[in-house]
N, C-alpha and C positions, 0 to 999 in steps of 0.2 A: 794757194795752189788749187787748181781745178782737178776734179776726179770725175770719171764716168763710171756708171754701173749699167750692166745689160738688162736691168728691170727696174720697175718703179718701186721705190722703198724709201721709207723715212727711217733715219737713224738717230736715236736720242742717246746722248751721253750722260754719264753721271756728273759731268762738269756742268750740265745745264743747257748745252747746245742741242739743237735739233736741226738735221739737214734732210731735206725732201729731195731725193734723187728722182729724175724722170729718165726713162729708158734712153741710154746712149747720149744724154745731154750733159755737157760739162757743168759741173756745179762746184762753186767755191766751198772749200773746207778749211776751217782754221787749223793752224799747226797742231793745237792741242787734240784734235780728233784724227790726226793722220793714221795713227796705229789702229784706231777702231774701224775706220772705213776700209783700210787694207785688209783687216781681218774678215770683213764680210764679202770681200771680193772685188772692191772698187780698184780701178786702174788710174794712175795719173793721166791726165789728158794731154799734157804737153812736156812730159819729163819721163825719165826712167825711174823705176822703184829705187835704184841705188842712189839717185840724186835728191830723194825726199829728205826735207829737214824735219826733225821730230822735236817736239817739246818734251824734254826729258822728264819734267815734273808730271806730265799728263799720263805716264806709263802706269803710274800707281805703285803699290807695293811689290818689291822684287826680292827683297832679303829672305833668307830662310829663317823661319822663326827658331829660337832656342828650343831644344828638346827639354832641358832641365826646367822643371816648373819654378823653381826658386829664382832661377836667372831671368826667366820669362817675366814673372811677376815683378822683379825688381826693375826691369826695363820699362814695364808698363807703368809702375809707380812713378819713375823718373819723367816719363812722358806726360802723365797726368798732372804732376807738380808744375811742369812747364806750361801746360795749357791753362791751369789755374792761375799762374802768375800773369800770363798774357791777358786773361780775362776778356777775350773777344766774344761778344754775344752770339754770333753765327756758329761758333765752335761748340755750343752747348745745346742740349735737347730742351724741350719745353719743361721738362722736370728738373733741370739744372745740372744734368750730368754731361760730361764730354761725349760728343758723337763719336761712334765707333769708327767712322771713316777718317775723322781728323786724327785720332789715336793712331790708326793704321798708317796713315801717311807720315806722321811724326817718327813712327817705329821702322817703317819700311817693310812691315809684314802684317798679315790680317790678325785682328783681334775680336773676340766674340763680345757682345754687349754684356753678357753675364759676367765675364771677366772684369770688365771696366766697372760694372756696378759694385762688385765686392771690394775691389781695390780702391774705388773712389770713396766708398763709405769708410774704409780703413784710414785713408788719408785725411779725411775730414775729422775722424775720431782722433787720430794722433795729434792733429793740430789743436783740437779742443782740450786735449790733455796737456798740451805745452810741449810735445815731443819734437 
């Protein structure tokens, strides 16, 4: 779908896409970026906003994080165990820990890298002990 913007602007997405808008010129935008370009004020060139199709996976985390630290940690541990089992290279940092964005996507809420660090080390320690 094409969108227009009343100014020149380049929009870069966390998904890796980059769109260069030229003032009032219709520009193709992939479905995964529809939310982002609407948020900056772009308008559909040939449709109504209500008719726009969205890539629901592109919206990012939406759930409300648990308030109870024990419940939160348990959910993070389960996500880390799943990520470890999948063992997809792109889901890990250069130091071998799961990326915060991957964990947040799996959980549906934001997670700090320091939380991941502590729980990742605990998970590896538990496996080394045979638990």
